[in-house]
Structures are given as structure tokens and as C-alpha cells.
C-alpha positions, 0 to 999 in steps of 0.5 A: 921087883926090888924095893930100894929104900928112900933117902927119906925111909933111912931118915924116918926109920932111924928117927923112929928108932931113936923116939922110941928109946927116947920116949921108952926112958922119958915115961920112966920119968913120967916124961915124954920125947917132947918134954925134955927136948922143951926142957932142954931148950930152957935156959936154967938160970935165966929163962928163955922167951916162949917165942925162942923154943918152938923155932929151936925145935922144928915144932909149931907154936901151938903144940909148944903152947900145949906143951908149956900149959902141960908143963906149967900145970905139973909144976915144971915150968913158970912164965914171967913176964919181961920186966922191960918188955911186957910183950915178952914172957919168958919161960923159967924152969921150977926145981923140979923142971930142973930135975926133970931137966937133968934127967933129960940131959943125962938120956941124951949125953949117954944116946951120944956117948953110946953112939960115939963109940960105935961110929968113928969120928970122921963119920959122925962129921960126914954125917952131920955135914950130910944131914944138915944139907938135906935139912937146908935143901928142905927149908930153901928149895921149893921141890914141888 
């Protein structure tokens, strides 16, 4: 019987290849893909509320808490309560964190440049529409 790849397997294989590539590059700089994505989602100038980071990454709050704790211990971030709303805690990048964010940004930009050189923009637009639709179906519909 012939094996027919599923939609999920195509997405999974592509993501695993991308994650492996990102993790290899990140490890050269003492980071991981998760750390890179968190740093990329912290506003360089104004900081970012901790509660906004996990949803932006599709991550559970408990996983983010561990990453933030490690980033703080490594001197990449610091947390500060908002002056007006004491319930709000913002995450800020240290100088070391800003440098690490720039490394992550360069890696992501290079990946995007290579993909854009290899795949026509019209196909990338269709891919984006399809992957966004798949994401919305997964989130909005209770399939099971």
C-alpha cells in the first residue's frame, strides 16, 4: 500500500527542518529557538507586558515563565512593574538582551531572504493564505 503524506505531516516536516536549522544557529550564540522568539517579541524601547508574549507565540504561560526566569538569570531581560497599574509587569531587554535579539533578527531575516529568492512571491502569498486558514480552522472549529 502506498503511503500518502497528510497535511499535518507536510507542516510537521517543514517545521522540524526549520526548527532544527534555527536551533543549530541559535546554539552557536548560546540560545535556543524559544529564547530567540521570546526576545523578538519584546519591544526594544518600551518593553512588553509579560501577558502579551505567550499568546503572541502560541505558547503556554507556564512555559514562558520558565523561559523568562532563565532569561533573567542569564542577564538578557529584567522585569518591572508598571508605574500606573501595579498588576502589570513589563519585560525589558538588557543591553545583552538587545544584542541577542539582533542576532535572532538577523537569522530570521536571512531565512526569509533565502525563501523569497527560491519561491515566487505569488506562491508565498497563497501559502500564507492557506496556512492562516488552516490555523483558523484549528482554533475556531472543534473537529473532534
